[in-house]
N, CA, C and O of each residue as an XYZ file, in Angstrom:
752
protein
N     208.953     24.609    151.259
C     209.080     24.722    152.698
C     209.734     23.470    153.263
O     209.537     22.361    152.767
N     210.502     23.676    154.294
C     211.158     22.574    154.977
C     210.328     22.215    156.196
O     209.860     23.107    156.904
N     210.136     20.932    156.454
C     209.291     20.503    157.565
C     209.931     20.718    158.925
O     209.230     20.994    159.899
N     211.247     20.596    159.010
C     211.880     20.706    160.319
C     213.319     21.200    160.165
O     213.909     21.132    159.087
N     213.867     21.699    161.281
C     215.252     22.164    161.210
C     216.205     20.995    161.018
O     215.852     19.852    161.308
N     217.408     21.272    160.532
C     218.388     20.206    160.367
C     218.763     19.611    161.720
O     218.654     20.268    162.755
N     219.202     18.371    161.694
C     219.568     17.684    162.935
C     220.780     18.330    163.606
O     220.810     18.490    164.826
N     221.780     18.701    162.799
C     222.987     19.311    163.350
C     223.248     20.631    162.649
O     223.976     20.672    161.657
N     222.652     21.734    163.161
C     222.858     23.026    162.519
C     224.330     23.427    162.565
O     225.059     23.081    163.494
N     224.743     24.163    161.542
C     226.150     24.530    161.443
C     226.484     25.821    162.183
O     227.652     26.071    162.480
N     225.488     26.641    162.486
C     225.762     27.924    163.128
C     224.875     28.106    164.346
O     223.748     27.616    164.399
N     225.405     28.814    165.311
C     224.607     29.220    166.466
C     224.378     30.714    166.349
O     225.208     31.447    165.812
N     223.248     31.146    166.856
C     222.900     32.550    166.786
C     222.234     32.935    168.097
O     221.306     32.265    168.548
N     222.701     34.001    168.700
C     222.131     34.502    169.934
C     221.650     35.926    169.679
O     222.449     36.785    169.305
N     220.351     36.194    169.877
C     219.778     37.474    169.482
C     220.389     38.716    170.111
O     220.144     39.814    169.613
N     221.164     38.602    171.168
C     221.789     39.781    171.747
C     223.111     40.115    171.065
O     223.684     41.179    171.301
N     223.591     39.217    170.230
C     224.858     39.435    169.534
C     224.603     40.033    168.155
O     223.491     39.972    167.631
N     225.634     40.602    167.589
C     225.548     41.090    166.223
C     225.306     39.909    165.295
O     225.958     38.872    165.407
N     224.372     40.077    164.389
C     224.028     38.995    163.471
C     225.242     38.608    162.626
O     225.962     39.480    162.138
N     225.471     37.310    162.451
C     226.584     36.858    161.623
C     226.565     37.444    160.207
O     227.623     37.670    159.621
N     225.384     37.689    159.659
C     225.299     38.268    158.315
C     225.966     39.642    158.270
O     226.696     39.944    157.326
N     225.723     40.473    159.279
C     226.354     41.792    159.325
C     227.859     41.660    159.517
O     228.631     42.347    158.848
N     228.275     40.800    160.409
C     229.711     40.612    160.647
C     230.411     40.188    159.356
O     231.503     40.663    159.045
N     229.773     39.295    158.616
C     230.363     38.787    157.376
C     230.478     39.867    156.293
O     231.424     39.852    155.506
N     229.526     40.799    156.248
C     229.458     41.763    155.147
C     229.856     43.189    155.517
O     229.952     44.033    154.625
N     230.090     43.491    156.779
C     230.309     44.879    157.182
C     231.502     45.538    156.476
O     231.465     46.742    156.220
N     232.527     44.799    156.167
C     233.688     45.390    155.498
C     233.396     45.779    154.047
O     234.162     46.528    153.440
N     232.306     45.279    153.495
C     231.932     45.610    152.114
C     230.982     46.802    152.038
O     230.639     47.256    150.946
N     230.556     47.310    153.201
C     229.664     48.470    153.206
C     230.474     49.700    152.811
O     231.495     49.998    153.432
N     230.019     50.420    151.771
C     230.745     51.630    151.357
C     230.749     52.677    152.478
O     229.955     52.598    153.415
N     231.641     53.646    152.371
C     231.670     54.720    153.365
C     230.376     55.522    153.264
O     229.745     55.590    152.209
N     230.006     56.116    154.371
C     228.780     56.902    154.427
C     227.881     56.400    155.533
O     228.173     55.390    156.173
N     226.785     57.105    155.757
C     225.886     56.741    156.848
C     225.127     55.445    156.584
O     224.818     55.104    155.443
N     224.839     54.738    157.667
C     224.101     53.476    157.618
C     222.763     53.688    158.325
O     222.699     54.384    159.338
N     221.709     53.098    157.799
C     220.384     53.169    158.417
C     220.039     51.805    159.001
O     220.071     50.793    158.301
N     219.707     51.788    160.292
C     219.260     50.562    160.965
C     217.759     50.701    161.203
O     217.333     51.483    162.052
N     216.960     49.946    160.456
C     215.503     50.019    160.494
C     214.981     49.156    161.634
O     215.368     47.995    161.776
N     214.080     49.744    162.460
C     213.537     49.034    163.623
C     214.693     48.475    164.447
O     214.804     47.268    164.660
N     215.534     49.370    164.895
C     216.816     49.023    165.518
C     216.701     48.283    166.840
O     217.665     47.651    167.271
N     215.558     48.345    167.488
C     215.430     47.681    168.782
C     216.439     48.232    169.768
O     216.614     49.446    169.869
N     217.101     47.353    170.492
C     218.103     47.765    171.477
C     219.384     48.251    170.812
O     220.285     48.739    171.495
N     219.479     48.128    169.508
C     220.587     48.723    168.769
C     221.826     47.866    168.622
O     222.922     48.394    168.431
N     221.675     46.550    168.708
C     222.877     45.713    168.640
C     223.650     45.926    167.351
O     224.880     45.887    167.368
N     222.975     46.150    166.239
C     223.680     46.353    164.966
C     224.148     47.798    164.821
O     225.271     48.047    164.383
N     223.294     48.748    165.185
C     223.680     50.161    165.121
C     224.888     50.417    166.014
O     225.831     51.097    165.608
N     224.862     49.878    167.218
C     225.970     50.087    168.144
C     227.242     49.395    167.663
O     228.340     49.931    167.810
N     227.094     48.228    167.101
C     228.256     47.506    166.571
C     229.014     48.367    165.559
O     230.238     48.483    165.620
N     228.275     48.964    164.634
C     228.919     49.784    163.602
C     229.375     51.128    164.147
O     230.463     51.591    163.804
N     228.561     51.768    164.998
C     228.938     53.073    165.553
C     230.199     52.967    166.400
O     231.031     53.875    166.392
N     230.343     51.883    167.117
C     231.551     51.701    167.939
C     232.803     51.538    167.080
O     233.924     51.702    167.563
N     232.603     51.218    165.819
C     233.731     51.136    164.881
C     233.906     52.440    164.107
O     234.700     52.505    163.168
N     233.166     53.477    164.499
C     233.311     54.787    163.883
C     232.401     55.052    162.703
O     232.486     56.114    162.086
N     231.523     54.099    162.371
C     230.589     54.286    161.256
C     229.430     55.163    161.695
O     228.843     54.898    162.744
N     229.068     56.208    160.931
C     227.873     56.979    161.274
C     226.620     56.156    161.008
O     226.456     55.583    159.931
N     225.734     56.104    162.006
C     224.537     55.272    161.920
C     223.317     56.081    162.335
O     223.360     56.850    163.295
N     222.238     55.896    161.601
C     220.927     56.418    161.975
C     220.103     55.205    162.378
O     219.887     54.295    161.577
N     219.639     55.198    163.640
C     218.847     54.088    164.156
C     217.404     54.543    164.331
O     217.136     55.513    165.040
N     216.480     53.845    163.687
C     215.057     54.172    163.767
C     214.374     53.144    164.663
O     214.512     51.937    164.463
N     213.637     53.640    165.652
C     212.966     52.752    166.603
C     211.791     53.502    167.217
O     211.793     54.731    167.276
N     210.777     52.747    167.679
C     209.630     53.378    168.335
C     209.542     53.075    169.826
O     208.872     53.801    170.561
N     210.207     52.016    170.285
C     210.106     51.602    171.672
C     210.839     52.583    172.593
O     212.041     52.796    172.431
N     210.120     53.191    173.568
C     210.751     54.192    174.440
C     211.946     53.665    175.233
O     212.940     54.373    175.392
N     211.862     52.444    175.727
C     212.967     51.882    176.500
C     214.215     51.700    175.632
O     215.322     52.048    176.042
N     214.024     51.160    174.448
C     215.150     50.979    173.522
C     215.720     52.327    173.113
O     216.937     52.488    173.022
N     214.851     53.291    172.867
C     215.307     54.628    172.477
C     216.164     55.253    173.572
O     217.191     55.870    173.289
N     215.741     55.090    174.819
C     216.510     55.645    175.933
C     217.907     55.056    176.006
O     218.887     55.779    176.188
N     217.992     53.754    175.863
C     219.306     53.096    175.909
C     220.181     53.548    174.750
O     221.372     53.803    174.932
N     219.608     53.647    173.574
C     220.383     54.092    172.408
C     220.850     55.538    172.579
O     221.984     55.872    172.238
N     219.980     56.383    173.102
C     220.369     57.795    173.300
C     221.489     57.925    174.331
O     222.371     58.771    174.183
N     221.460     57.101    175.364
C     222.544     57.126    176.357
C     223.870     56.737    175.697
O     224.904     57.347    175.966
N     223.833     55.731    174.844
C     225.049     55.319    174.126
C     225.533     56.436    173.201
O     226.729     56.722    173.139
N     224.607     57.060    172.491
C     224.970     58.133    171.561
C     225.572     59.318    172.307
O     226.477     59.977    171.796
N     225.078     59.592    173.510
C     225.596     60.708    174.308
C     227.049     60.485    174.700
O     227.750     61.432    175.057
N     227.495     59.253    174.635
C     228.890     58.936    174.949
C     229.846     59.246    173.815
O     231.026     58.905    173.892
N     229.359     59.887    172.767
C     230.232     60.314    171.679
C     230.224     59.424    170.457
O     231.017     59.627    169.537
N     229.347     58.448    170.432
C     229.269     57.587    169.245
C     228.613     58.333    168.082
O     227.757     59.190    168.302
N     229.010     58.012    166.844
C     228.376     58.641    165.679
C     227.014     57.989    165.390
O     226.825     57.335    164.364
N     226.080     58.185    166.316
C     224.791     57.511    166.284
C     223.680     58.537    166.423
O     223.600     59.253    167.421
N     222.829     58.601    165.415
C     221.665     59.471    165.435
C     220.454     58.587    165.691
O     220.173     57.678    164.910
N     219.744     58.843    166.767
C     218.595     58.026    167.156
C     217.319     58.757    166.756
O     217.084     59.890    167.177
N     216.501     58.104    165.943
C     215.262     58.703    165.442
C     214.081     57.929    166.003
O     213.940     56.729    165.771
N     213.232     58.636    166.746
C     212.005     58.027    167.258
C     210.943     58.119    166.177
O     210.560     59.205    165.743
N     210.474     56.943    165.749
C     209.476     56.933    164.675
C     208.735     55.604    164.675
O     209.351     54.540    164.733
N     207.424     55.673    164.610
C     206.587     54.486    164.516
C     206.376     54.190    163.033
O     205.557     54.833    162.377
N     207.103     53.236    162.518
C     207.062     52.926    161.093
C     205.712     52.375    160.653
O     205.321     52.542    159.498
N     205.007     51.729    161.551
C     203.694     51.199    161.193
C     202.672     52.315    161.044
O     201.810     52.256    160.167
N     202.760     53.326    161.889
C     201.839     54.458    161.807
C     202.150     55.346    160.604
O     201.244     55.900    159.981
N     203.425     55.476    160.285
C     203.856     56.316    159.157
C     204.998     55.593    158.451
O     206.161     55.771    158.813
N     204.676     54.777    157.446
C     205.708     53.951    156.786
C     206.623     54.750    155.858
O     206.580     54.600    154.637
N     207.439     55.589    156.457
C     208.422     56.370    155.702
C     209.732     56.353    156.483
O     209.758     56.601    157.688
N     210.808     56.057    155.778
C     212.124     56.031    156.408
C     212.728     57.429    156.395
O     212.404     58.237    155.524
N     213.607     57.722    157.359
C     214.236     59.040    157.383
C     215.110     59.259    156.154
O     215.807     58.357    155.690
N     215.049     60.475    155.647
C     215.914     60.824    154.522
C     217.372     60.750    154.965
O     217.674     60.930    156.145
N     218.271     60.488    154.030
C     219.701     60.468    154.374
C     220.134     61.850    154.872
O     219.489     62.852    154.563
N     221.216     61.901    155.635
C     221.724     63.204    156.083
C     221.989     64.135    154.899
O     222.275     63.684    153.790
N     221.890     65.428    155.151
C     222.094     66.445    154.107
C     223.421     66.214    153.392
O     224.448     65.956    154.020
N     223.376     66.312    152.083
C     224.568     66.162    151.265
C     224.906     64.730    150.892
O     225.835     64.496    150.119
N     224.170     63.775    151.425
C     224.408     62.364    151.114
C     223.422     61.898    150.043
O     222.243     62.245    150.103
N     223.887     61.115    149.060
C     222.977     60.627    148.012
C     222.032     59.532    148.497
O     221.081     59.173    147.802
N     222.294     59.012    149.671
C     221.496     57.937    150.257
C     222.309     57.287    151.350
O     223.421     57.720    151.653
N     221.758     56.255    151.935
C     222.484     55.507    152.957
C     223.408     54.499    152.284
O     223.031     53.853    151.306
N     224.607     54.374    152.808
C     225.562     53.415    152.252
C     225.123     51.979    152.515
O     225.527     51.054    151.810
N     224.293     51.808    153.537
C     223.704     50.502    153.821
C     222.400     50.707    154.576
O     222.248     51.650    155.352
N     221.475     49.806    154.328
C     220.239     49.739    155.097
C     220.218     48.356    155.725
O     220.349     47.345    155.036
N     220.050     48.325    157.047
C     220.013     47.079    157.801
C     218.590     46.818    158.274
O     217.953     47.693    158.859
N     218.097     45.618    158.019
C     216.789     45.211    158.534
C     216.943     43.785    159.055
O     217.168     42.845    158.292
N     216.817     43.649    160.375
C     216.949     42.339    161.004
C     215.718     42.056    161.854
O     215.392     42.801    162.778
N     215.051     40.971    161.521
C     213.899     40.475    162.269
C     212.793     41.520    162.392
O     212.226     41.749    163.461
N     212.520     42.130    161.269
C     211.406     43.073    161.163
C     210.885     42.949    159.742
O     211.651     42.968    158.778
N     209.566     42.822    159.627
C     208.971     42.693    158.302
C     207.769     43.616    158.191
O     206.747     43.427    158.851
N     207.919     44.610    157.345
C     206.840     45.530    157.018
C     206.941     45.769    155.519
O     207.755     46.564    155.047
N     206.108     45.072    154.798
C     206.224     45.048    153.336
C     206.069     46.415    152.681
O     206.674     46.661    151.637
N     205.276     47.311    153.264
C     205.122     48.619    152.626
C     206.364     49.493    152.786
O     206.405     50.605    152.260
N     207.368     49.009    153.498
C     208.652     49.712    153.574
C     209.616     49.303    152.463
O     210.638     49.962    152.269
N     209.318     48.244    151.738
C     210.241     47.796    150.684
C     210.566     48.921    149.694
O     211.742     49.132    149.400
N     209.570     49.653    149.164
C     209.915     50.761    148.256
C     210.713     51.863    148.954
O     211.558     52.506    148.331
N     210.453     52.079    150.226
C     211.196     53.081    150.989
C     212.662     52.690    151.132
O     213.551     53.536    151.035
N     212.903     51.416    151.360
C     214.285     50.939    151.473
C     215.036     51.234    150.179
O     216.167     51.719    150.200
N     214.398     50.937    149.065
C     215.031     51.213    147.769
C     215.220     52.709    147.562
O     216.220     53.132    146.981
N     214.277     53.511    148.029
C     214.352     54.972    147.857
C     215.547     55.573    148.580
O     216.209     56.459    148.040
N     215.837     55.106    149.798
C     216.881     55.743    150.603
C     218.260     55.115    150.431
O     219.245     55.652    150.937
N     218.347     54.003    149.736
C     219.637     53.329    149.537
C     220.451     54.052    148.468
O     219.970     54.266    147.355
N     221.666     54.422    148.799
C     222.540     55.148    147.875
C     222.976     54.257    146.722
O     223.032     53.036    146.868
N     223.286     54.859    145.574
C     223.904     54.074    144.501
C     225.177     53.408    145.036
O     226.019     54.063    145.651
N     225.303     52.121    144.800
C     226.432     51.359    145.323
C     226.235     50.888    146.755
O     227.069     50.159    147.292
N     225.134     51.301    147.378
C     224.856     50.927    148.760
C     224.352     49.501    148.875
O     223.869     48.914    147.907
N     224.472     48.950    150.083
C     224.072     47.566    150.342
C     222.835     47.496    151.233
O     222.685     48.270    152.179
N     221.973     46.570    150.917
C     220.872     46.197    151.788
C     221.244     44.875    152.440
O     221.584     43.913    151.750
N     221.180     44.822    153.774
C     221.366     43.573    154.509
C     220.060     43.299    155.229
O     219.671     44.046    156.127
N     219.379     42.227    154.836
C     218.046     41.926    155.356
C     218.010     40.474    155.805
O     218.443     39.573    155.087
N     217.481     40.265    157.017
C     217.308     38.902    157.523
C     216.081     38.881    158.419
O     215.962     39.685    159.343
N     215.170     37.953    158.140
C     214.001     37.788    158.999
C     213.390     36.405    158.819
O     213.833     35.614    157.987
N     212.376     36.136    159.610
C     211.757     34.812    159.637
C     211.009     34.473    158.354
O     210.461     35.341    157.675
N     211.007     33.179    158.050
C     210.177     32.663    156.963
C     208.964     31.953    157.573
O     208.896     31.728    158.781
N     208.033     31.615    156.724
C     206.819     30.938    157.168
C     207.125     29.601    157.840
O     206.348     29.145    158.678
N     208.228     28.976    157.490
C     208.614     27.712    158.136
C     208.757     27.876    159.650
O     208.450     26.957    160.409
N     209.220     29.038    160.079
C     209.370     29.311    161.506
C     208.005     29.247    162.198
O     207.873     28.654    163.269
N     207.014     29.848    161.594
C     205.669     29.836    162.162
C     205.071     28.422    162.135
O     204.486     27.972    163.120
N     205.222     27.739    161.018
C     204.660     26.390    160.883
C     205.234     25.463    161.947
O     204.502     24.674    162.544
N     206.522     25.553    162.184
C     207.186     24.647    163.124
C     206.968     25.026    164.587
O     206.758     24.156    165.431
N     207.020     26.346    164.892
C     207.024     26.776    166.290
C     205.857     27.689    166.670
O     205.688     28.009    167.847
N     205.054     28.111    165.699
C     203.948     29.009    166.010
C     204.376     30.429    166.295
O     203.580     31.232    166.782
N     205.614     30.748    166.000
C     206.133     32.103    166.208
C     206.915     32.524    164.980
O     207.594     31.697    164.370
N     206.838     33.754    164.616
C     205.931     34.778    165.097
C     204.476     34.307    165.040
O     204.103     33.494    164.195
N     203.676     34.830    165.945
C     202.282     34.374    166.037
C     201.487     34.697    164.783
O     200.645     33.908    164.354
N     201.751     35.845    164.205
C     201.014     36.247    162.998
C     201.836     35.888    161.761
O     202.998     36.276    161.636
N     201.221     35.152    160.868
C     201.927     34.739    159.653
C     202.304     35.943    158.793
O     203.203     35.852    157.957
N     201.626     37.064    158.994
C     201.942     38.282    158.246
C     203.386     38.736    158.498
O     203.968     39.446    157.678
N     203.951     38.329    159.618
C     205.323     38.708    159.956
C     206.347     37.688    159.481
O     207.500     37.711    159.912
N     205.928     36.800    158.598
C     206.820     35.771    158.066
C     206.862     35.858    156.546
O     205.833     36.039    155.895
N     208.041     35.729    155.999
C     208.206     35.729    154.549
C     207.750     34.411    153.939
O     207.925     33.339    154.520
N     207.173     34.517    152.776
C     206.836     33.342    151.988
C     208.097     32.917    151.227
O     209.041     33.702    151.134
N     208.137     31.697    150.683
C     209.328     31.257    149.948
C     209.708     32.239    148.833
O     208.873     32.622    148.015
N     210.952     32.627    148.820
C     211.542     33.528    147.822
C     210.948     34.931    147.808
O     211.250     35.709    146.903
N     210.120     35.272    148.775
C     209.499     36.604    148.791
C     210.535     37.715    148.906
O     210.436     38.726    148.211
N     211.515     37.542    149.766
C     212.531     38.570    149.953
C     213.323     38.782    148.664
O     213.629     39.916    148.294
N     213.640     37.715    148.005
C     214.367     37.792    146.743
C     213.558     38.555    145.697
O     214.087     39.435    145.018
N     212.283     38.219    145.568
C     211.415     38.902    144.587
C     211.219     40.374    144.928
O     211.148     41.212    144.030
N     211.130     40.697    146.216
C     210.875     42.075    146.633
C     212.008     43.017    146.251
O     211.783     44.203    146.012
N     213.216     42.490    146.193
C     214.362     43.353    145.937
C     215.069     43.008    144.628
O     216.290     43.118    144.524
N     214.294     42.592    143.637
C     214.849     42.302    142.311
C     215.563     43.489    141.668
O     216.479     43.274    140.875
N     215.182     44.742    141.976
C     215.940     45.856    141.393
C     217.398     45.903    141.842
O     218.214     46.568    141.204
N     217.736     45.215    142.920
C     219.117     45.207    143.405
C     219.909     44.085    142.762
O     219.352     43.084    142.311
N     221.211     44.271    142.730
C     222.112     43.186    142.319
C     222.297     42.302    143.551
O     222.909     42.730    144.529
N     221.785     41.095    143.516
C     221.832     40.213    144.670
C     223.229     39.608    144.791
O     223.699     38.900    143.901
N     223.869     39.901    145.901
C     225.207     39.388    146.182
C     225.159     38.122    147.023
O     226.068     37.293    146.979
N     224.077     37.989    147.794
C     223.934     36.842    148.689
C     222.455     36.633    148.959
O     221.723     37.587    149.224
N     222.013     35.373    148.891
C     220.649     35.021    149.276
C     220.652     33.600    149.798
O     221.157     32.683    149.149
N     220.085     33.431    150.975
C     219.885     32.102    151.555
C     218.543     32.088    152.243
O     218.072     33.108    152.746
N     217.936     30.923    152.260
C     216.647     30.769    152.900
C     216.550     29.354    153.459
O     216.871     28.386    152.769
N     216.112     29.237    154.692
C     215.951     27.925    155.304
C     216.313     27.962    156.769
O     216.269     29.014    157.406
N     216.673     26.797    157.304
C     217.043     26.666    158.710
C     218.522     27.030    158.848
O     219.383     26.152    158.898
N     218.803     28.318    158.909
C     220.187     28.781    158.915
C     220.793     28.825    160.313
O     222.014     28.892    160.461
N     219.955     28.787    161.325
C     220.393     28.761    162.719
C     219.572     27.691    163.432
O     218.512     27.303    162.941
N     220.041     27.209    164.581
C     219.216     26.238    165.316
C     217.847     26.825    165.631
O     217.736     27.917    166.187
N     216.836     26.100    165.274
C     215.454     26.479    165.545
C     215.099     27.866    165.018
O     214.308     28.582    165.633
N     215.674     28.244    163.893
C     215.403     29.558    163.325
C     215.405     29.456    161.798
O     216.454     29.322    161.169
N     214.195     29.524    161.217
C     214.062     29.503    159.757
C     213.993     30.939    159.270
O     213.074     31.679    159.621
N     214.963     31.328    158.464
C     215.056     32.717    158.023
C     215.395     32.798    156.535
O     215.831     31.835    155.902
N     215.172     33.991    156.024
C     215.697     34.348    154.711
C     216.662     35.493    154.944
O     216.417     36.369    155.774
N     217.754     35.479    154.210
C     218.711     36.579    154.296
C     219.133     36.980    152.892
O     219.318     36.148    152.004
N     219.276     38.277    152.733
C     219.627     38.827    151.432
C     220.608     39.967    151.623
O     220.454     40.789    152.526
N     221.608     40.009    150.773
C     222.484     41.161    150.638
C     222.380     41.582    149.190
O     222.699     40.816    148.281
N     221.929     42.811    148.985
C     221.780     43.322    147.632
C     222.455     44.676    147.499
O     222.532     45.448    148.454
N     222.941     44.946    146.299
C     223.636     46.201    146.018
C     222.848     47.013    145.009
O     222.420     46.497    143.977
N     222.662     48.278    145.314
C     221.971     49.157    144.372
C     222.955     49.598    143.288
O     224.080     50.002    143.585
N     222.528     49.520    142.058
C     223.388     49.942    140.953
C     223.717     51.415    141.008
O     222.991     52.204    141.614
N     224.806     51.780    140.379
C     225.265     53.188    140.395
C     224.401     54.067    139.527
O     224.647     55.270    139.428
């Protein structure tokens, strides 16, 4: 664990913008539908849908769902699924005829009993893009309030060992934000 963030962070991150990890890797996502887990207001789902990528966004918050549905009604290839993942930890099956999702996106959401589900719905050759807080974030700032919502050192890496890891970083990657990020590819 690192005691404090670096003095001069190299990247800035604003939560309303598309995460730099997605921007960096989006061109490597194979064709096919993408699943955005706990999509929130849909910054990542909308980013990809506006580029013509079919996206399934899973969310439970009624306000976020309403905003996403309004965007989808405008003709975007966006399927909005209302689902409380904590009450029923199962991800939506891929659309009919698809072997799985070409990518699964998880940003700033941690529910460990979904890890096997993520692997289940990821298509052969598909990418997992995952980024969330580490325990260092809680130790330094007290947030997230519950340590259960923070990854332990190398936990994300160990959780997705069945994938071919293309990218893994952990630490103070943004100002005042200790995170782990992983991009993994499911074998064919």
